[in-house]
N, C-alpha and C positions, 0 to 999 in steps of 0.2 A: 550411414553405412560407408565403410572403407573397402574399396575394391582391390582385386589383385593387380599387381604390376608385372610387366614383362621385361626381362633382361636375360638374354640367352646365355651370357657368360656366367652370371650368378646361378641360373638354373642348372647349367651343366656342372658347375663346381659342386653344388650341394647334392646333385644326383650322385656324383662320384663319392662325396663325403658321407652321405647317408649309407650307401652301399658299404663303404669302408668301416664305419663304426658298428654297423650291424654284424659284419663278419668278425670284428675284433672283440665285441662285447658279448656275443652269444656263442655258445657251443654249436648251436644249430638253429636255423629258422625254417620251419616247415609249414607248408600250406598245401591243400588239395586243390585239384581242378574241379570245376563245376560246369554246368551247362551255360554257355554264353551265346548271346545273339549279337554278333558283331555289328549289325546294322542299327542297333539301339544304344542309346546312352545308358549309363548305369547310376542308380541311386544305391550307394554303398552304406549300409547301416552297420555300425560296429560298437562293441562295448568299449568303455573308456576307463581303464584302471591304471594307466601309467603314462609317464612323460613320453614314452616311446611310440604310443599308438598311432599318431599321425604319420610318423616316419615309416612305421611298418606297413601301413596301408599304402603309402607312397611307393614303397619298395615293391609291394605286390602288384601295384598298377604298372610300374616300370617293367617288371618281369613278365607279367601275365595279361592283365586287362589291356594295357597299352592304349589308354585313352588320355585325353587332356585332363589333368588332375585339378580338382577344386576341393576345398575343404572349408566348412564354416567354423570359425573360431571366435572367441570373445574379443571384444574391442580392446580389452586390456592386453591380451596376448599379441594381438595385431601390432599394437604400439610398442610393446615390451621386447618382442623378438623380431628384430628388423627384417630378417630374411623370409619370414613366413609368407609375406605378401608376394614374394617372387616364386613361391612354390604352389601358388594357387589359393592362398588363404584370403578369405574375405570375412569381414567382421559382422558380428551381431551384438547389439546392446539390448540386453533383456529388459522387459518392462518399459520399452520406449516406443515411440511412434515409428522410429527408423527400423524397428525389428520387422514390421510388416513389409517394408521396402526390401529388407534383406531376404526374407522368405520368398517374395515375388522374384527377386533376382535369381535365387537358387533354382526356383521352378523353371524360369526361362532358360537357365543353363541346360536343364535336362531336355529341352527341345532340340538341342543339337546332338545328333547321334555320335559325334566325336568326343563328347564330354563324359566325365565321371565326377559325381558330386558325393563327397564323403560327409556323412552326418553322424555325430555321436548323440543318439537320441536322449541319453541321460542328461545332457546339457552341462555336465560337470564330472570331475573325477570321482570315482568310488572304488571301493575295495574290489580286488579280483576274486574275492570269495563270496560275493553276493549270490543269492539263489535266483534272483529275478532282476531283469534290467527294466528300470523305469523309463517312461517315454514322456518328453515334454509335448505340450499340446500343439506347439507351432509346426510340427512335422506335417500335419494334415493340411495346413495352409500352404506349405511349400508344394505338396503334391497337387493340390487343387489349382495352383498357379501355373502348372505345366500342362502340356497337351496329353499327358498320361500315356505316352508311347515308349517310355523307358522300361528298363528291366530292374527288378529288385535283386540285390545281392546282399545276403546276410553274412557277417563275419563275427566269429567268436574266438577270442585269443586267450590262451592260457600259458603260464610259465611254470616250469619245474626244473629243478637241478638234477635230479636222479643221481648218477654216480659222477657227475662232472663238477668242475670248479666253477664254470660259467653256466648260466641258465640255458635251457632248451625252450624255445618258444614255438608253440604250435597254433596255427590259425585255421579254423574250420570254416570253409566257405560253402554257401548253399544258394542256389537260384530259387527264388520264390515266385510262383506264378500268381501275382496279385490281380484281383479283379479291377476293371476300370473304375467301378464305383465301390470304394472301400471305406473303412473307418479306421481311426487311430487304434481302437481297441482290437480290431482284427489284425492289424499289422503288429501291434505289440504282442498279441497272443502267438502269432506265427513266428515272430523273432524269438520269443522266449522258449518256444518249443524247440527251435534249432539250438538255442543257447544251452538248454538243459540236456539235449541229446549229446551235444559236443562236450559238455561238462562230464557226463557219464563216460564217454569215450576216453577222456583225459584221465579220469580217476581210475579207469580200468587198466591203464598202462602199468606193466610190471617189467622191470629190467633185471 
């Protein structure tokens, strides 16, 4: 497992740069507010359909959640994109012994109320038009490695152009009151209920 690195100058530069490219490449980036418990860490579960997703969640955290940001990424991306590790990226290598170490590391991060851990439960990129988000089994190991005092936040993001040259991106956020003893199937079902409700809201938009 490869852990995040700290460098305030690099972090501040890319915080500025991410904000800049989102404003320049999107007509608008919208997200709603949801119930937050500021004394708890956040497990942020999001759909993964574009190169932008990690940056968009980073931006929401900067503007709204205001936690210390961490995100699980593939070992390949950790090595390939050099600055990810300075933005809270830590690596997971699928189907390896080190994957268990990574999941335990992520669970321990959630024990600190100042932290936010972003997970893309699909484990890979998929189309933004899928009707259901698949979940990798490792998520429940991550949760069981924590003290389970965190809060779940679901994020479902959708992009449309409407009448604009550049896309409008909307992210729907929801706080989920998960039980202390839960299952992967229960989390998957709750997330997909949020995802489908969000998808219906998005398709109902008329300009």
